[in-house]
C-alpha positions as CSV (number, residue, x, y, z in Angstrom):
1,M,17.9,196.2,120.2
2,A,19.4,194.8,123.5
3,L,18.2,194.0,126.8
4,I,14.4,194.6,127.7
5,S,12.7,194.6,124.4
6,L,9.5,193.2,123.6
7,E,11.6,190.4,121.4
8,D,13.4,189.5,124.5
9,L,10.1,188.4,126.2
10,D,9.8,185.6,123.5
11,G,13.1,184.2,124.4
12,L,12.3,182.9,128.0
13,E,11.9,179.2,126.7
14,D,15.7,179.5,125.6
15,E,16.4,179.6,129.3
16,Q,14.2,176.6,129.8
17,L,11.4,178.3,131.7
18,D,8.3,176.1,132.1
19,D,5.8,176.1,129.4
20,D,2.9,177.2,131.8
21,I,4.9,180.7,132.6
22,T,3.6,182.0,129.1
23,D,0.7,179.8,128.8
24,N,-1.1,179.9,132.0
25,P,-3.3,182.9,132.5
26,E,-3.0,182.6,136.2
27,P,-0.4,184.6,138.2
28,M,2.9,183.2,138.6
29,D,4.0,181.9,141.9
30,E,7.1,183.5,143.5
31,E,9.5,181.0,142.2
32,D,8.5,181.4,138.5
33,R,8.8,185.3,139.1
34,D,12.1,185.2,140.8
35,R,13.4,182.9,137.8
36,M,12.2,185.3,135.2
37,L,13.8,188.4,137.0
38,T,16.9,186.5,137.1
39,H,17.0,185.8,133.6
40,W,16.4,189.4,132.7
41,R,19.2,190.7,135.0
42,N,21.7,188.4,133.6
43,V,20.7,189.4,130.3
44,A,21.0,193.1,131.2
45,S,24.0,192.8,133.0
46,T,25.9,192.0,130.0
47,H,25.0,195.6,128.5
48,H,25.5,197.5,131.6
49,V,21.8,197.7,132.6
50,T,20.1,197.0,135.8
51,V,16.4,195.7,136.0
52,P,14.8,196.8,138.8
53,S,12.5,194.3,140.8
54,E,9.5,196.4,139.6
55,M,9.8,195.4,136.3
56,T,8.7,191.8,137.1
57,G,5.0,192.6,136.6
58,P,5.5,194.2,133.1
59,I,7.7,191.5,132.1
60,Q,5.3,189.1,133.2
61,E,2.2,190.9,131.7
62,M,4.0,191.4,128.3
63,T,5.0,187.6,128.1
64,R,1.7,186.3,128.6
65,N,0.4,188.5,125.8
66,S,3.6,188.0,123.4
67,H,1.2,186.3,120.7
68,Q,-1.3,189.4,120.6
69,R,1.0,191.8,118.6
70,E,-0.2,193.9,115.6
71,P,2.2,194.3,112.6
72,L,2.7,198.1,111.9
73,P,0.6,198.7,108.5
74,F,2.2,200.0,105.5
75,A,1.7,200.5,101.8
76,P,4.4,198.9,99.7
77,I,5.9,201.2,97.2
78,A,8.8,199.1,95.4
79,R,11.1,196.2,95.8
80,H,14.7,196.6,94.4
81,E,16.6,193.4,93.6
82,K,20.0,192.3,92.3
83,M,20.8,188.6,91.2
84,G,17.6,187.5,92.9
85,E,18.7,189.1,96.1
86,V,16.4,191.6,97.6
87,Q,18.7,194.8,98.3
88,Y,15.9,197.1,99.7
89,E,12.4,197.9,99.7
90,E,10.4,201.2,99.7
91,R,7.2,201.5,101.9
92,V,4.9,204.2,103.2
93,Y,3.9,203.9,106.7
94,P,0.8,205.7,107.7
95,A,0.1,208.7,110.1
96,G,-0.9,207.8,113.7
97,F,-0.1,208.1,117.2
98,W,3.1,206.5,118.7
99,A,4.4,206.2,122.3
100,C,8.0,207.8,122.4
101,V,10.6,208.0,125.1
102,T,13.9,209.6,124.5
103,R,17.0,208.6,126.5
104,S,21.0,209.8,126.4
105,E,22.7,207.1,128.1
106,D,26.5,206.5,127.7
107,L,26.0,203.6,125.4
108,Y,23.5,203.3,122.5
109,E,22.4,200.0,124.1
110,Q,21.8,201.6,127.3
111,S,19.3,204.4,125.7
112,I,17.4,201.7,123.8
113,S,17.2,199.4,126.9
114,M,16.3,202.2,129.4
115,G,13.8,203.8,127.0
116,F,11.9,200.6,126.4
117,M,11.5,199.5,129.9
118,K,9.8,203.0,130.3
119,L,7.3,201.9,127.3
120,M,6.9,198.3,128.9
121,R,5.3,199.9,132.1
122,F,3.0,202.3,130.0
123,I,1.9,199.3,127.9
124,C,1.3,197.4,131.2
125,K,-1.3,199.5,133.0
126,E,0.6,202.5,133.8
127,N,-1.7,204.6,131.6
128,S,-5.0,206.6,131.7
129,A,-6.9,203.1,130.7
130,G,-5.6,201.2,133.7
131,R,-5.2,198.1,131.6
132,Y,-2.7,196.4,129.3
133,L,-2.7,198.1,126.1
134,G,-1.3,195.5,123.6
135,M,1.7,196.1,121.3
136,T,2.7,196.7,117.6
137,I,5.7,195.5,115.9
138,P,8.3,196.5,114.9
139,V,9.7,198.6,117.9
140,V,11.6,201.8,115.9
141,S,14.4,203.6,117.3
142,T,15.4,206.8,115.9
143,I,19.2,207.5,115.5
144,H,20.1,211.3,115.4
145,M,23.5,211.9,114.0
146,M,26.1,214.2,115.0
147,Q,26.9,217.3,112.8
148,D,29.9,215.8,111.2
149,G,27.4,212.9,110.1
150,N,29.7,210.1,111.3
151,M,28.8,209.4,114.9
152,F,25.6,208.8,116.8
153,D,24.1,211.6,119.1
154,K,23.7,210.4,122.4
155,E,20.0,211.0,122.3
156,V,18.0,208.1,121.1
157,S,14.3,208.0,120.6
158,T,12.7,204.6,121.0
159,A,8.8,204.4,119.9
160,F,6.0,202.0,119.1
161,F,2.9,202.6,117.1
162,L,-0.3,202.5,119.4
163,P,-2.6,199.5,118.4
164,S,-5.5,200.0,116.1
165,E,-8.1,200.3,119.0
166,H,-6.1,203.2,120.5
167,Q,-5.7,205.3,117.5
168,T,-8.6,207.4,118.0
169,N,-8.4,207.9,121.7
170,P,-4.7,207.3,122.8
171,P,-4.3,206.4,126.6
172,Q,-2.2,208.9,128.3
173,P,0.9,207.9,129.9
174,G,1.8,208.1,133.8
175,D,5.5,208.6,133.1
176,S,6.2,212.2,132.1
177,D,9.0,210.8,130.0
178,I,6.8,209.2,127.5
179,S,5.0,211.3,124.9
180,I,2.0,210.2,122.7
181,V,2.9,211.9,119.5
182,H,1.2,212.1,116.3
183,R,3.5,211.6,113.4
184,E,2.8,212.2,109.7
185,P,3.4,209.5,107.2
186,I,7.0,208.5,106.2
187,R,8.4,207.2,103.3
188,V,11.2,204.6,104.2
189,I,13.8,202.7,102.2
190,A,14.1,199.6,104.2
191,R,16.8,197.1,104.2
192,T,16.9,193.9,106.0
193,F,19.8,192.6,108.4
194,F,20.2,190.0,110.9
195,G,22.1,189.7,114.1
196,T,22.7,192.2,116.9
197,T,22.0,195.8,116.7
198,T,25.0,197.8,118.5
199,E,26.1,201.1,117.4
200,E,28.9,199.2,115.5
201,T,26.5,196.9,113.5
202,V,24.0,199.6,112.8
203,S,26.5,202.1,111.6
204,H,27.6,199.2,109.1
205,Q,24.3,198.8,107.9
206,I,24.1,202.4,107.3
207,A,27.3,202.7,105.3
208,L,26.4,199.4,103.3
209,L,22.8,200.9,102.3
210,W,24.2,204.1,101.1
211,E,26.9,202.0,99.2
212,I,24.0,200.6,97.4
213,L,21.9,203.7,97.1
214,G,24.8,205.8,95.8
215,V,24.6,209.6,95.8
216,T,21.2,211.1,96.3
217,D,19.6,214.2,97.7
218,D,16.1,213.0,98.4
219,V,17.2,211.0,101.4
220,R,18.0,212.3,105.0
221,T,21.4,211.9,106.6
222,D,20.4,213.6,109.7
223,N,18.3,210.7,111.1
224,Y,18.2,206.8,110.5
225,M,15.6,204.3,112.1
226,V,16.3,200.9,113.4
227,A,13.5,198.5,113.3
228,V,13.5,195.5,115.2
229,Y,11.2,192.4,114.9
230,E,12.7,189.4,116.8
231,N,14.1,188.1,119.9
232,P,18.0,189.0,120.5
233,S,18.4,185.1,121.5
234,V,17.7,184.2,118.0
235,Q,21.1,183.7,116.2
236,R,19.9,185.3,112.9
237,R,17.1,187.7,114.2
238,R,15.8,190.2,111.8
239,N,16.1,193.8,112.0
240,E,15.9,196.6,109.4
241,I,17.7,199.7,108.9
242,W,15.3,202.5,107.4
243,F,16.2,205.5,105.5
244,L,13.8,208.6,105.4
245,R,12.7,210.1,102.0
246,R,12.2,213.7,102.3
247,D,9.0,213.4,100.4
248,L,6.3,211.0,100.1
């Protein structure tokens, strides 16, 4: 995932921002806010996305709360290894409410980035609860394939599972582009990879996992998911490609 992602917020120290920006609960002064916004604009410019000034508040809020993230719960089913190396894992993720936004920008990276900026604002008080909601990880993007199965559709959905405290009574977004969706359980085949998540690298990971799995009829070929766990400034950051089983 590129640009304004929750993992980006962990990487502010890589730009030598002062420790008290993230540790001090008091509001940032104007100089700190300007430095943070400049950092994100520099990151965004490499992916052809502009970070508006109104993102300063959400970036600050999520940075302060970066250590309060819930892992997305799952039930492990199986782990497949070859010569001591994990090839892939199978898991079932539970039913629950997700906050979702879909974008159709020119570039895959733009769709992911623009979508997550909207989710950030929802998380940071632009919601019916009027407060910071908390986060879960990973953030999951759904890739829809074209009919020929060889190219990504422009439409990319980005979502995160609502924290446990909000599952029974989900706050509603102020942005009509964001939907609170109840998803049924899914069974995934998950393979870890490291580095960037561009269309090129994700396409490679899809092909690689198909090569490992071989021909099978019980895995969907129209949609794939990309789960992102870590800061893009990390050289070997952790991501996963998810294939979806047709049945649990």
